[in-house]
DRENTI-142490 format. One record per residue (C-alpha): residue number from 1; x, y, z. Coordinates in steps of 0.05 Angstrom, whole numbers, plus 5000, padded with zeros to 4 digits. Last residue first. Layout:
// residues N
  seq    c1    c2    c3
  NUM     X     Y     Z
...
//
This chain:
// residues 142
  seq    c1    c2    c3
  142  5271  4446  4087
  141  5221  4488  4128
  140  5208  4451  4193
  139  5279  4424  4200
  138  5308  4492  4182
  137  5266  4527  4235
  136  5288  4476  4288
  135  5361  4485  4270
  134  5356  4560  4281
  133  5332  4550  4352
  132  5271  4557  4397
  131  5221  4583  4347
  130  5181  4643  4370
  129  5107  4654  4354
  128  5085  4582  4365
  127  5032  4562  4314
  126  4960  4555  4332
  125  4917  4518  4381
  124  4920  4521  4457
  123  4923  4596  4460
  122  4949  4620  4528
  121  4903  4667  4565
  120  4932  4737  4574
  119  4962  4760  4640
  118  4960  4836  4646
  117  4909  4840  4702
  116  4944  4788  4745
  115  5010  4824  4736
  114  4978  4891  4754
  113  4947  4862  4818
  112  5014  4832  4839
  111  5048  4898  4827
  110  4995  4935  4868
  109  5000  4885  4925
  108  5076  4893  4926
  107  5070  4968  4927
  106  5019  4965  4983
  105  5064  4920  5024
  104  5122  4969  5015
  103  5079  5028  5033
  102  5055  4994  5096
  101  5126  4977  5115
  100  5144  5050  5107
   99  5084  5070  5149
   98  5107  5023  5205
   97  5178  5048  5201
   96  5157  5121  5202
   95  5113  5107  5263
   94  5171  5076  5301
   93  5217  5133  5280
   92  5168  5187  5303
   91  5162  5155  5372
   90  5238  5146  5376
   89  5249  5219  5358
   88  5213  5242  5421
   87  5146  5263  5447
   86  5125  5281  5377
   85  5103  5351  5355
   84  5173  5376  5341
   83  5147  5418  5282
   82  5196  5381  5236
   81  5169  5315  5262
   80  5097  5337  5247
   79  5118  5356  5177
   78  5149  5287  5167
   77  5085  5253  5190
   76  5045  5297  5144
   75  5087  5276  5084
   74  5084  5202  5102
   73  5008  5206  5110
   72  5001  5239  5041
   71  5043  5183  5010
   70  5001  5130  5044
   69  4937  5163  5017
   68  4967  5166  4948
   67  4984  5092  4947
   66  4916  5074  4977
   65  4880  5112  4922
   64  4919  5073  4870
   63  4900  5009  4906
   62  4827  5030  4908
   61  4828  5041  4833
   60  4860  4974  4819
   59  4812  4938  4866
   58  4750  4962  4829
   57  4716  4895  4818
   56  4751  4863  4878
   55  4717  4911  4927
   54  4734  4880  4995
   53  4810  4884  4998
   52  4817  4950  4962
   51  4760  4978  5005
   50  4793  4956  5069
   49  4860  4986  5049
   48  4826  5051  5027
   47  4790  5056  5094
   46  4854  5044  5134
   45  4891  5096  5093
   44  4835  5147  5101
   43  4834  5135  5176
   42  4909  5148  5178
   41  4897  5212  5139
   40  4845  5236  5189
   39  4889  5220  5249
   38  4949  5255  5218
   37  4907  5317  5201
   36  4880  5319  5272
   35  4951  5317  5299
   34  4975  5371  5251
   33  4927  5422  5280
   32  4888  5401  5342
   31  4943  5360  5375
   30  4996  5408  5350
   29  4968  5466  5391
   28  4956  5424  5453
   27  5024  5392  5455
   26  5024  5322  5426
   25  5017  5263  5475
   24  4948  5242  5450
   23  4974  5247  5379
   22  5021  5188  5391
   21  4965  5142  5415
   20  4920  5158  5356
   19  4979  5149  5309
   18  4992  5080  5338
   17  4919  5060  5329
   16  4917  5083  5256
   15  4983  5049  5241
   14  4957  4985  5272
   13  4894  4989  5229
   12  4937  4998  5166
   11  4979  4939  5188
   10  4918  4894  5196
    9  4894  4915  5127
    8  4963  4901  5097
    7  4966  4833  5131
    6  4902  4808  5099
    5  4837  4805  5139
    4  4814  4740  5172
    3  4740  4728  5186
    2  4734  4657  5210
    1  4688  4604  5181
//
């Protein structure tokens, strides 16, 4: 039996690793200020993704936490770009694309979770609530 994590967990780990690499090249001041915040928030995103995947009982709560963690990471990434902390715009752009993909996957996972929570079991017995056509209702009730 192999241990295979879902794509969103793999992507959150990739984002964490890429941010670690990017922060290494930050100037000293930014490395210890906005860089440490980026690394911490990327770890929070990876943890929330793992928890949402592993804790099925409270998955909705973990997904909501993951959405907020990704939003916080996006904001800090934009602040770091405005501070010119990245080596170049291409480094920022690559990270922004990864985090955007992560947010898109998280949104899809959250919608899927909400749909599965809102599904109600179909009643086998009982009358249909909506009749298909007017003729049908007239045939049933002459």
